[in-house]
C-alpha positions as CSV (number, residue, x, y, z in Angstrom):
1,X,0.0,-0.2,0.0
2,X,1.2,3.3,-0.8
3,X,0.3,6.2,1.4
4,X,-0.1,10.0,0.0
5,X,0.8,12.4,3.4
6,X,-2.9,13.5,3.4
7,X,-3.9,9.4,3.8
8,X,-0.8,9.3,6.5
9,X,-2.4,11.9,8.7
10,X,-5.9,9.9,8.9
11,X,-4.2,6.7,9.5
12,X,-5.3,5.1,13.0
13,X,-2.7,2.1,12.6
14,X,0.4,2.2,10.3
15,X,1.6,-1.0,9.3
16,X,4.4,-2.5,11.5
17,X,6.4,-5.7,11.8
18,X,7.3,-8.3,14.6
19,X,4.0,-8.6,16.5
20,X,2.8,-4.7,16.2
21,X,6.4,-3.4,16.8
22,X,8.8,-1.9,14.6
23,X,12.2,-0.3,15.5
24,X,13.9,2.0,13.7
25,X,17.1,1.9,14.2
26,X,19.8,2.0,11.4
27,X,18.1,4.0,8.5
28,X,19.5,4.4,4.9
29,X,19.0,7.6,3.2
30,X,19.6,7.6,-0.8
31,X,20.0,11.4,-1.9
32,X,22.3,13.1,-4.2
33,X,21.3,16.4,-3.3
34,X,23.8,18.0,-0.2
35,X,21.3,20.1,1.1
36,X,18.3,17.7,1.0
37,X,20.8,15.4,3.1
38,X,21.5,17.7,5.6
39,X,17.6,18.3,6.1
40,X,16.9,14.5,6.5
41,X,20.0,13.7,9.0
42,X,18.9,16.7,11.0
43,X,15.6,15.1,11.2
44,X,17.0,11.5,11.7
45,X,19.4,13.6,14.8
46,X,16.3,15.0,16.1
47,X,14.2,11.8,16.5
48,X,17.5,10.2,18.4
49,X,18.3,7.8,15.2
50,X,21.9,7.9,15.3
51,X,22.6,5.1,12.9
52,X,22.1,6.1,9.4
53,X,24.1,5.5,6.1
54,X,24.3,7.6,3.0
55,X,24.3,6.6,-0.2
56,X,24.1,8.9,-3.3
57,X,23.7,6.6,-5.9
58,X,21.1,3.3,-6.5
59,X,24.3,0.7,-6.9
60,X,25.6,1.9,-3.5
61,X,22.4,1.7,-1.9
62,X,21.7,-1.9,-3.3
63,X,25.0,-3.0,-1.9
64,X,24.1,-1.3,1.7
65,X,20.6,-2.8,1.7
66,X,21.9,-6.4,0.8
67,X,24.8,-6.0,3.1
68,X,23.2,-4.4,6.1
69,X,19.7,-5.0,8.1
70,X,18.0,-1.6,7.6
71,X,14.7,-0.6,9.4
72,X,13.9,2.2,7.0
73,X,15.0,3.7,3.5
74,X,14.2,7.1,2.9
75,X,14.9,7.6,-0.9
76,X,14.4,10.2,-3.8
77,X,13.5,9.2,-7.0
78,X,16.0,11.0,-9.3
79,X,19.4,10.5,-9.1
80,X,22.3,8.6,-10.4
81,X,22.2,4.8,-10.5
82,X,26.0,4.6,-10.3
83,X,29.0,7.1,-9.3
84,X,29.9,6.6,-13.5
85,X,26.5,7.6,-14.8
86,X,24.9,10.6,-14.5
87,X,20.8,10.5,-14.3
88,X,19.0,11.1,-17.3
89,X,16.3,13.8,-17.6
90,X,13.0,12.6,-16.4
91,X,15.0,9.0,-15.1
92,X,13.2,7.6,-12.2
93,X,16.2,6.0,-10.8
94,X,14.5,5.3,-7.3
95,X,11.8,3.3,-8.6
96,X,14.0,1.1,-10.6
97,X,16.1,0.7,-7.5
98,X,13.3,0.0,-5.4
99,X,11.8,-2.8,-7.4
100,X,15.6,-4.1,-8.3
101,X,15.1,-4.4,-4.0
102,X,12.1,-6.2,-4.2
103,X,13.3,-8.6,-6.8
104,X,16.1,-9.7,-4.4
105,X,13.2,-10.0,-1.6
106,X,14.9,-7.3,0.2
107,X,11.8,-5.4,1.2
108,X,12.3,-2.2,3.5
109,X,9.9,0.4,5.0
110,X,10.2,3.1,2.8
111,X,9.6,6.6,2.6
112,X,10.4,8.6,-0.8
113,X,11.5,12.3,-0.3
114,X,10.9,13.9,-3.5
115,X,9.7,17.1,-5.0
116,X,8.9,14.8,-8.1
117,X,5.7,13.5,-7.9
118,X,5.1,9.4,-8.7
119,X,3.3,9.0,-11.8
120,X,0.0,6.9,-11.7
121,X,2.1,4.2,-13.8
122,X,4.9,4.4,-11.3
123,X,2.5,3.7,-8.1
124,X,1.0,1.1,-10.0
125,X,4.5,-0.7,-10.2
126,X,5.3,-0.4,-6.8
127,X,2.2,-1.7,-5.6
128,X,2.4,-4.6,-7.3
129,X,5.9,-5.3,-6.0
130,X,3.6,-5.4,-2.4
131,X,6.5,-3.1,-1.1
132,X,5.8,-2.1,2.5
133,X,4.9,1.2,4.2
134,X,5.6,3.3,1.4
135,X,5.1,7.0,1.9
136,X,5.9,10.2,-0.6
137,X,6.4,13.1,1.1
138,X,8.3,16.6,-0.1
139,X,8.7,18.2,3.5
140,X,11.6,17.7,5.9
141,X,8.5,18.6,8.6
142,X,6.6,16.1,7.2
143,X,9.4,13.7,7.6
144,X,9.9,14.3,11.1
145,X,5.9,13.9,11.9
146,X,5.9,10.1,10.1
147,X,9.1,9.5,12.5
148,X,7.6,10.3,15.6
149,X,4.2,8.3,14.8
150,X,6.2,5.4,13.9
151,X,8.4,6.0,16.8
152,X,5.3,6.6,19.0
153,X,3.6,3.4,18.0
154,X,7.1,1.5,18.7
155,X,7.0,2.6,22.1
156,X,3.4,2.4,22.9
157,X,3.3,-1.6,21.3
158,X,6.6,-2.3,23.1
């Protein structure tokens, strides 16, 4: 299920793991814009999430996701696939990366942090993969609200 932000604000219960508990200890941020990284890291630190990794391209992110047990993925959708290949205009590398992770049976709760809206076909592709807990947001304050809700639900259920 993919939640847009207006759905999130109305949610009573978020999908969680392991009998209703969701720990957020290790976060992977996939972003190539330094300012957006700074804002995301600020929110993570403010929410006392200390263990986070930054990947600036899909190739690095996929390698990290395969080698590290991650609790949350925060990703843009437009960034380079690898260090050598620059992003083409209109390319949705983040969608390709999420699908590649799903095909490798790596399904990490994901927040899409992007100013580029997902198309209806992108949304349908991701829903087919049954990818968990997917939000699309465009603002660091909304990211903070989502993390607060996720962390509060974890503490209340644990």
